[in-house]
C-alpha positions as CSV (number, residue, x, y, z in Angstrom):
1,M,-121.5,36.0,-147.1
2,S,-124.5,38.3,-147.5
3,G,-127.2,35.7,-148.9
4,P,-129.6,36.7,-151.6
5,T,-131.3,39.7,-150.0
6,G,-128.7,41.2,-147.6
7,P,-126.2,43.7,-148.2
8,P,-122.5,42.6,-149.5
9,V,-120.2,42.1,-146.9
10,I,-117.0,44.3,-147.9
11,G,-114.1,43.6,-146.0
12,I,-111.7,46.8,-145.4
13,S,-108.0,45.8,-144.5
14,A,-106.9,47.7,-141.5
15,Y,-103.8,48.4,-139.6
16,V,-102.4,48.5,-135.9
17,E,-101.5,52.0,-134.9
18,P,-101.2,54.0,-131.4
19,A,-104.5,55.6,-130.9
20,S,-105.6,58.1,-128.3
21,W,-109.1,58.6,-126.8
22,A,-110.6,60.2,-123.6
23,V,-107.9,59.3,-120.7
24,W,-106.1,56.9,-122.9
25,R,-102.9,57.6,-124.7
26,A,-100.8,55.6,-127.6
27,V,-103.0,52.3,-127.0
28,P,-102.1,49.8,-129.8
29,A,-105.6,49.9,-131.8
30,V,-106.8,48.3,-135.0
31,L,-108.2,51.3,-137.2
32,V,-108.9,52.6,-140.6
33,P,-110.1,56.1,-141.6
34,L,-114.0,56.5,-141.2
35,G,-114.1,57.5,-145.0
36,Y,-113.8,54.0,-146.3
37,V,-116.5,52.9,-143.9
38,R,-118.8,55.7,-144.7
39,H,-118.2,55.3,-148.3
40,V,-119.0,51.5,-148.2
41,R,-122.1,51.8,-146.0
42,D,-123.1,54.7,-148.3
43,A,-123.0,52.7,-151.2
44,G,-125.2,49.8,-149.8
45,G,-122.4,47.4,-148.5
46,L,-121.8,46.1,-144.9
47,P,-118.3,47.2,-144.0
48,V,-116.2,44.9,-141.9
49,L,-112.6,45.7,-140.7
50,L,-109.9,43.2,-141.4
51,P,-106.9,43.5,-139.0
52,P,-103.6,42.2,-139.8
53,L,-103.4,38.3,-139.4
54,P,-101.2,37.0,-136.5
55,A,-97.5,36.4,-137.4
56,G,-96.8,33.0,-138.8
57,S,-100.5,32.5,-139.8
58,D,-101.0,30.2,-142.9
59,E,-102.8,31.0,-146.0
60,A,-105.7,28.8,-145.1
61,L,-106.7,31.3,-142.6
62,A,-106.7,34.2,-145.0
63,A,-108.8,32.0,-147.2
64,A,-111.3,31.2,-144.5
65,L,-111.8,35.0,-143.7
66,L,-112.1,35.9,-147.6
67,G,-114.6,33.1,-147.9
68,R,-117.0,35.2,-145.7
69,L,-116.8,38.0,-147.8
70,D,-118.6,39.6,-150.9
71,G,-115.8,42.1,-151.6
72,L,-112.8,43.6,-150.3
73,V,-111.0,47.3,-150.1
74,I,-107.2,46.9,-149.8
75,A,-106.7,50.3,-148.0
76,G,-103.9,52.9,-148.1
77,G,-101.1,53.1,-145.8
78,V,-97.1,52.9,-145.2
79,D,-94.9,52.0,-148.3
80,V,-94.6,48.2,-149.1
81,E,-91.3,46.8,-147.8
82,P,-89.1,46.8,-151.0
83,G,-87.6,43.4,-150.4
84,R,-91.1,41.8,-151.3
85,Y,-90.4,43.1,-154.8
86,G,-86.5,42.4,-154.7
87,A,-85.2,45.9,-154.3
88,D,-83.1,47.9,-151.8
89,P,-85.0,50.6,-150.0
90,H,-84.8,54.3,-151.1
91,P,-84.1,56.8,-148.4
92,T,-87.5,58.0,-148.1
93,V,-89.3,54.6,-147.9
94,Q,-91.2,54.4,-144.3
95,P,-90.3,51.9,-141.8
96,P,-91.8,48.3,-142.8
97,R,-95.1,46.9,-141.5
98,P,-94.5,43.3,-142.0
99,D,-97.9,42.3,-140.6
100,R,-99.7,44.3,-143.1
101,D,-97.5,43.2,-146.1
102,S,-98.1,39.7,-145.4
103,T,-101.7,39.8,-144.7
104,E,-102.7,42.1,-147.7
105,L,-100.5,40.4,-150.0
106,A,-102.1,37.1,-149.1
107,F,-105.6,38.8,-149.6
108,A,-104.5,40.1,-153.0
109,G,-103.5,36.6,-154.1
110,L,-106.4,34.8,-153.0
111,S,-108.9,37.0,-154.0
112,A,-107.4,37.1,-157.5
113,D,-107.9,33.3,-157.6
114,R,-111.5,33.5,-156.3
115,D,-112.6,36.5,-158.5
116,L,-113.6,38.4,-155.5
117,P,-114.5,42.1,-156.3
118,V,-111.6,44.2,-154.9
119,L,-110.8,48.0,-154.9
120,G,-107.1,48.7,-154.0
121,V,-106.4,52.3,-152.8
122,C,-102.9,54.0,-153.0
123,R,-100.9,51.3,-151.3
124,G,-103.7,48.7,-151.9
125,M,-103.0,49.2,-155.7
126,Q,-99.2,48.7,-154.8
127,V,-99.9,45.7,-153.1
128,M,-102.0,44.2,-155.9
129,C,-98.9,45.1,-158.1
130,V,-96.3,43.4,-155.9
131,Q,-98.4,40.3,-155.6
132,A,-98.8,40.0,-159.4
133,G,-94.9,39.8,-159.7
134,G,-94.4,43.6,-160.4
135,R,-92.1,46.4,-159.0
136,L,-92.5,49.8,-157.5
137,E,-91.1,53.3,-158.2
138,Q,-90.2,54.1,-154.6
139,H,-90.1,57.8,-154.9
140,L,-91.7,59.4,-157.7
141,P,-90.2,63.1,-157.2
142,D,-87.1,61.9,-158.3
143,R,-88.5,61.4,-161.6
144,V,-91.3,63.8,-162.2
145,G,-89.5,66.7,-160.4
146,H,-92.3,67.6,-158.1
147,D,-94.2,67.1,-155.0
148,D,-97.7,67.6,-156.4
149,H,-98.8,63.8,-155.5
150,A,-98.1,64.5,-151.9
151,P,-97.6,68.2,-151.6
152,A,-96.9,68.3,-147.6
153,P,-97.0,65.9,-144.6
154,G,-100.6,65.1,-143.9
155,A,-101.9,67.3,-146.5
156,Y,-104.0,65.8,-149.6
157,G,-103.4,67.6,-153.0
158,E,-105.6,67.3,-156.1
159,H,-104.9,66.8,-159.7
160,R,-106.7,65.4,-162.8
161,V,-106.2,62.2,-164.3
162,R,-107.5,60.7,-167.7
163,T,-109.0,57.4,-167.8
164,V,-108.1,54.9,-170.6
165,A,-110.9,54.5,-173.4
166,G,-112.5,51.0,-173.2
167,T,-111.5,50.3,-169.4
168,R,-114.0,49.4,-166.8
169,L,-112.6,52.6,-164.8
170,A,-113.7,54.8,-167.8
171,E,-117.0,53.3,-167.6
172,V,-117.4,54.1,-164.1
173,L,-115.7,57.5,-164.0
174,G,-116.0,59.0,-167.4
175,E,-113.1,60.5,-169.6
176,Q,-111.4,62.2,-166.6
177,V,-111.7,63.4,-163.1
178,A,-110.2,65.4,-160.4
179,V,-108.8,63.2,-157.5
180,P,-107.5,63.8,-154.0
181,T,-103.8,62.4,-153.9
182,Y,-101.3,61.7,-151.4
183,H,-98.4,59.2,-152.4
184,H,-94.7,59.2,-153.3
185,Q,-94.5,55.8,-154.8
186,G,-96.0,54.5,-158.1
187,L,-96.0,51.4,-160.3
188,A,-92.8,50.6,-162.5
189,E,-93.7,47.2,-163.7
190,H,-97.1,45.6,-163.3
191,P,-97.7,42.4,-165.1
192,G,-101.3,41.2,-165.6
193,L,-102.5,44.4,-164.5
194,T,-104.1,46.8,-167.5
195,P,-103.3,50.6,-167.3
196,A,-106.7,52.4,-166.8
197,A,-105.8,55.9,-166.0
198,W,-102.9,58.6,-165.8
199,S,-102.0,61.7,-164.6
200,D,-100.9,64.6,-167.0
201,D,-97.2,64.2,-165.7
202,G,-97.2,60.5,-166.9
203,V,-97.7,58.9,-163.5
204,L,-99.8,55.6,-163.9
205,E,-102.9,56.3,-161.6
206,A,-104.9,53.3,-162.0
207,V,-105.0,49.6,-163.0
208,E,-107.5,46.8,-163.6
209,V,-107.7,43.3,-164.4
210,T,-109.7,42.9,-167.7
211,G,-112.4,40.3,-167.7
212,A,-112.6,40.4,-163.8
213,R,-115.8,40.9,-162.0
214,F,-114.3,44.2,-160.5
215,R,-110.7,44.2,-159.7
216,V,-109.4,47.8,-159.6
217,G,-106.6,49.9,-158.1
218,V,-106.5,53.6,-157.9
219,Q,-103.3,55.4,-156.8
220,W,-105.4,58.2,-155.4
221,H,-107.7,58.5,-152.2
222,P,-111.5,58.1,-153.1
223,E,-112.2,57.7,-149.4
224,V,-111.5,61.3,-148.5
225,G,-113.4,62.8,-151.3
226,D,-117.2,63.0,-151.9
227,D,-117.4,61.0,-155.2
228,P,-119.2,57.7,-154.4
229,R,-118.6,56.0,-157.8
230,L,-115.8,53.6,-157.4
231,F,-117.4,52.5,-154.0
232,E,-120.6,52.0,-155.5
233,A,-119.1,50.1,-158.6
234,L,-117.4,47.7,-156.0
235,V,-120.6,47.0,-154.0
236,A,-122.6,46.4,-157.2
237,A,-120.0,43.9,-158.1
238,A,-120.1,42.2,-155.0
239,R,-123.8,41.5,-155.0
240,P,-124.8,38.0,-155.2
241,R,-125.3,36.7,-159.0
C-alpha cells in the first residue's frame, strides 16, 4: 500500500489478448487501454495492472493481491458469461472469458468486504452487479429500439446522462454530463446497488453503494474521454485516512 506520503496504488484489472508489435504477431499479452493508466496517473495515483489470476486460484490469492492496493478499477471488456447469473446466453453475447470472470468477481466481492474504493467501468459495473447477486439485460437494443449505446463496432457514441440527486456521483459530476458510450448490455436487477444516473431512454447508467468510501459503477467509458473527475474522486478516496 501507499504509506502516509506516497501516491495511492490503484489496481486496474487487465486481460489476456493477442497483441502485435515490431516483428511479433498475435502474441498473448496482458493489456488494458492506455486511457485507464493515464487517467489514474494524472489523478495522482500509481497505476498497477492486474492480470487474470491462474485457473484454480483460491480466494486467498485474490485477497493477498487486493491487500496491497489502495483502490481498484474494474475495467471494461467482453460480456460476463450469463451462466454466472443463472441465464442462458442471448445470440449476441460474446464468447466467455472464464479467467476474467472468476478473477474480477473475486475482486468485486473482496473489495466490498474491505470497503476498498472501486470504480467499475462498463463491464466492471456489470461485474459488480453480478457479484452482488444481480442479473444483466443481455441486449439493450431489444428493449430501447436503437443502437445509440454502441453505434458501430469499435466506435464510441455519446449521449447525456442525468445523475440522481443526493448520490455521490451527483456530487462528483453535477446534474448531467455527456459521456462516451460503447455497450449493448445493462443491469436488470441490482440488489444493494443504488441507482446513480440514467440516460434519456431509461437505461440505468450508473450505480453506487451508499455509505461506502467510494464504490461506483458507470456504464460509460470515462477512460476514453477528457473528464478526469471520476478518476480524481477514486484516487482521493484511496488516499490513506
